[in-house]
C-alpha positions as a Markdown table, in Angstrom:
| # | Residue | x | y | z |
|---|---|---|---|---|
| 1 | Met | 114.2 | 91.0 | 86.0 |
| 2 | Leu | 111.9 | 91.1 | 89.0 |
| 3 | Leu | 108.2 | 90.7 | 88.3 |
| 4 | Ile | 105.2 | 90.4 | 90.5 |
| 5 | Arg | 104.2 | 86.8 | 91.3 |
| 6 | Ser | 101.3 | 87.2 | 93.8 |
| 7 | Ala | 99.6 | 90.0 | 95.7 |
| 8 | Glu | 97.5 | 90.4 | 98.8 |
| 9 | Pro | 95.4 | 93.4 | 99.7 |
| 10 | Leu | 96.1 | 95.0 | 103.0 |
| 11 | Glu | 94.5 | 97.9 | 104.9 |
| 12 | Asp | 94.0 | 101.4 | 103.6 |
| 13 | Tyr | 95.1 | 100.7 | 99.9 |
| 14 | Trp | 98.4 | 98.9 | 100.9 |
| 15 | Val | 99.2 | 95.7 | 99.0 |
| 16 | Arg | 101.8 | 93.1 | 99.7 |
| 17 | Leu | 103.5 | 92.0 | 96.6 |
| 18 | Thr | 105.5 | 88.8 | 96.3 |
| 19 | Leu | 108.1 | 89.1 | 93.6 |
| 20 | Thr | 109.6 | 86.4 | 91.4 |
| 21 | Asp | 112.7 | 86.2 | 93.5 |
| 22 | Gly | 110.6 | 85.3 | 96.6 |
| 23 | Ser | 111.0 | 88.7 | 98.3 |
| 24 | Thr | 108.1 | 90.7 | 99.4 |
| 25 | Val | 107.3 | 94.4 | 99.3 |
| 26 | Glu | 104.5 | 96.5 | 100.5 |
| 27 | Arg | 103.1 | 99.4 | 98.6 |
| 28 | Asn | 100.4 | 102.0 | 99.2 |
| 29 | Val | 98.8 | 102.6 | 95.8 |
| 30 | Arg | 96.1 | 105.0 | 96.9 |
| 31 | Asp | 97.7 | 108.0 | 95.1 |
| 32 | Leu | 98.1 | 106.0 | 91.9 |
| 33 | Leu | 94.4 | 105.5 | 91.6 |
| 34 | Gln | 93.7 | 108.7 | 89.7 |
| 35 | Gly | 91.3 | 109.4 | 86.9 |
| 36 | Pro | 87.9 | 108.1 | 85.8 |
| 37 | Val | 89.1 | 104.5 | 85.2 |
| 38 | Phe | 90.1 | 104.2 | 88.8 |
| 39 | Glu | 87.1 | 105.8 | 90.3 |
| 40 | Pro | 85.2 | 102.5 | 91.0 |
| 41 | Leu | 88.3 | 101.3 | 93.0 |
| 42 | Arg | 88.4 | 104.5 | 95.0 |
| 43 | Ala | 84.6 | 104.5 | 95.6 |
| 44 | Asp | 84.2 | 100.9 | 96.6 |
| 45 | Tyr | 87.0 | 99.5 | 98.8 |
| 46 | Ala | 85.6 | 95.9 | 98.5 |
| 47 | Arg | 86.2 | 96.2 | 94.7 |
| 48 | Phe | 89.8 | 97.4 | 95.3 |
| 49 | Arg | 90.4 | 94.3 | 97.4 |
| 50 | Arg | 89.4 | 92.1 | 94.5 |
| 51 | Leu | 92.9 | 92.7 | 92.9 |
| 52 | Arg | 94.7 | 89.8 | 91.2 |
| 53 | Val | 98.0 | 89.3 | 89.5 |
| 54 | Arg | 97.8 | 89.0 | 85.7 |
| 55 | Ala | 100.7 | 89.4 | 83.3 |
| 56 | Ala | 103.0 | 90.2 | 86.2 |
| 57 | Thr | 101.1 | 93.2 | 87.4 |
| 58 | Leu | 98.0 | 94.0 | 89.5 |
| 59 | Glu | 94.6 | 93.9 | 87.8 |
| 60 | Trp | 91.2 | 94.7 | 89.0 |
| 61 | Pro | 87.7 | 93.9 | 87.6 |
| 62 | Gly | 87.2 | 95.6 | 84.3 |
| 63 | Arg | 90.8 | 94.9 | 83.3 |
| 64 | Val | 92.1 | 98.0 | 85.2 |
| 65 | Asp | 95.8 | 97.6 | 86.0 |
| 66 | Leu | 98.9 | 99.5 | 87.1 |
| 67 | Asp | 102.5 | 99.4 | 85.5 |
| 68 | Pro | 104.5 | 96.6 | 87.2 |
| 69 | His | 107.7 | 98.8 | 87.3 |
| 70 | Val | 105.9 | 101.6 | 89.1 |
| 71 | Leu | 104.7 | 99.1 | 91.6 |
| 72 | Ile | 108.0 | 97.4 | 92.2 |
| 73 | Trp | 110.4 | 100.4 | 91.7 |
| 74 | Asn | 108.1 | 103.6 | 91.9 |
| 75 | Gly | 109.3 | 104.3 | 88.3 |
| 76 | Pro | 111.4 | 102.7 | 85.6 |
| 77 | Arg | 113.5 | 99.6 | 86.4 |
| 78 | Pro | 117.0 | 100.6 | 87.5 |
| 79 | Arg | 120.0 | 99.7 | 85.2 |
| 80 | Asp | 121.8 | 98.1 | 88.2 |
| 81 | Pro | 120.9 | 94.4 | 88.2 |
| 82 | Glu | 121.8 | 94.2 | 91.9 |
| 83 | Ala | 119.3 | 97.0 | 92.9 |
| 84 | Arg | 116.6 | 96.0 | 95.4 |
| 85 | Pro | 113.2 | 97.7 | 95.7 |
| 86 | Ala | 112.3 | 99.5 | 98.9 |
| 87 | Asp | 110.5 | 97.1 | 101.4 |
| 88 | Arg | 107.6 | 99.5 | 102.1 |
| 89 | Leu | 106.7 | 102.6 | 100.0 |
| 90 | Glu | 103.9 | 105.0 | 99.4 |
| 91 | Leu | 103.6 | 105.4 | 95.7 |
| 92 | Lys | 102.7 | 108.8 | 94.2 |
| 93 | His | 101.1 | 109.6 | 90.9 |
| 94 | Pro | 103.7 | 111.3 | 88.6 |
| 95 | Ala | 101.5 | 114.5 | 88.4 |
| 96 | Ala | 101.6 | 114.8 | 92.2 |
| 97 | Leu | 105.4 | 114.5 | 92.1 |
| 98 | Ala | 105.7 | 117.2 | 89.5 |
| 99 | Gly | 103.5 | 119.6 | 91.6 |
| 100 | Ala | 105.8 | 118.9 | 94.6 |
| 101 | Arg | 108.9 | 120.3 | 92.9 |
């Protein structure tokens, strides 16, 4: 099972994740930062850049975090053990996806 080993903030809410198998993926998480708990990260980009990896997912000051499967797979982990996550992906909040249908 792939997990997040380390992370590096990039520009414009992109993050580079290094996974436990040594591969790297880049994710834009801007659209996932919805709701009052994430407002400090959206309002203060320097605070966003203070991300760290804790318990195999991204965490920010105040113990704000995101689900690791969403970060890696953009949803639940696939059943196929050979599946590989996309190298670069803009993640969308589930409510935004529902509205697009």
